[in-house]
Legacy VTK file of the C-alpha trace (Angstrom):
# vtk DataFile Version 3.0
C-alpha trace
ASCII
DATASET POLYDATA
POINTS 82 float
-33.444 5.927 -17.254
-30.958 7.561 -18.971
-27.055 7.186 -18.459
-25.358 10.811 -18.885
-22.109 11.912 -18.421
-22.007 12.346 -15.314
-22.633 9.182 -13.975
-20.198 7.576 -17.237
-17.708 10.087 -15.396
-18.884 8.601 -12.457
-18.569 5.116 -12.234
-15.465 5.671 -14.072
-13.681 7.676 -10.639
-15.220 4.835 -8.227
-13.776 2.485 -10.638
-9.814 4.021 -10.976
-10.252 4.407 -7.265
-10.992 0.829 -6.807
-7.884 -0.123 -9.605
-5.675 2.703 -7.447
-6.326 0.852 -4.119
-6.347 -2.867 -5.708
-2.948 -2.438 -7.264
-1.653 0.322 -5.000
-1.976 -2.179 -1.993
0.218 -5.109 -3.503
3.481 -3.433 -3.495
3.491 -2.623 -0.280
2.139 -6.146 0.792
4.749 -7.859 -1.056
7.360 -5.911 -0.292
6.494 -5.668 3.654
6.773 -9.673 3.585
9.183 -9.932 1.935
11.265 -7.078 4.775
9.702 -9.492 7.535
10.728 -12.771 6.503
14.259 -11.555 5.404
14.366 -10.337 9.014
12.884 -12.822 11.084
16.025 -15.353 9.129
18.409 -12.497 10.265
17.523 -12.275 13.469
16.971 -16.268 13.710
20.670 -16.074 12.386
21.656 -13.954 14.722
19.978 -13.246 17.977
22.652 -11.085 19.549
21.360 -8.469 16.544
17.680 -8.185 16.914
16.591 -4.497 18.140
18.545 -3.349 15.798
17.540 -5.485 13.084
13.329 -4.859 14.265
14.439 -1.421 14.061
15.855 -1.128 10.969
12.990 -3.333 9.462
10.764 -1.152 11.042
11.347 1.709 8.929
11.808 -0.180 6.068
8.226 -0.953 6.811
7.185 2.265 6.928
8.188 3.574 4.041
7.369 0.666 2.013
3.568 1.751 3.655
4.275 5.356 2.536
3.273 4.255 -1.284
0.408 2.323 0.676
-0.740 5.162 1.746
-0.617 7.823 -2.228
-2.446 5.301 -3.390
-5.226 5.415 -0.409
-5.264 9.083 -0.739
-5.192 8.504 -4.768
-8.268 6.803 -4.158
-9.774 8.970 -1.902
-9.448 11.918 -4.211
-11.149 9.625 -7.698
-13.871 9.376 -4.350
-14.879 12.739 -2.671
-13.661 15.443 -5.287
-14.249 13.608 -9.092
LINES 1 83
82 0 1 2 3 4 5 6 7 8 9 10 11 12 13 14 15 16 17 18 19 20 21 22 23 24 25 26 27 28 29 30 31 32 33 34 35 36 37 38 39 40 41 42 43 44 45 46 47 48 49 50 51 52 53 54 55 56 57 58 59 60 61 62 63 64 65 66 67 68 69 70 71 72 73 74 75 76 77 78 79 80 81
C-alpha cells in the first residue's frame, strides 16, 4: 500500500477540519460563558432590569456564536471540497 499525494492532501484537510472546529469552538464557548455569568450577576444586583439584561445577553451570545459558525463553515469546506 502506497501513500499518494492525494491521500496526504485528504489527511491534511481532515486534520485541518478537526483543528478548525476544536480551536473555533473554544472562543465562543468561553465568551458565552462569561456573558452568561455576567448577566446573572447583573440580574442578581438589579432584578428590575432582567428583561433588558436578558435581551442584551442574547444579542451578545449570538454575535459570539458567529465565530463558531465561521469555523464550522471552514471545517465543512475542508471536508467536502478539498
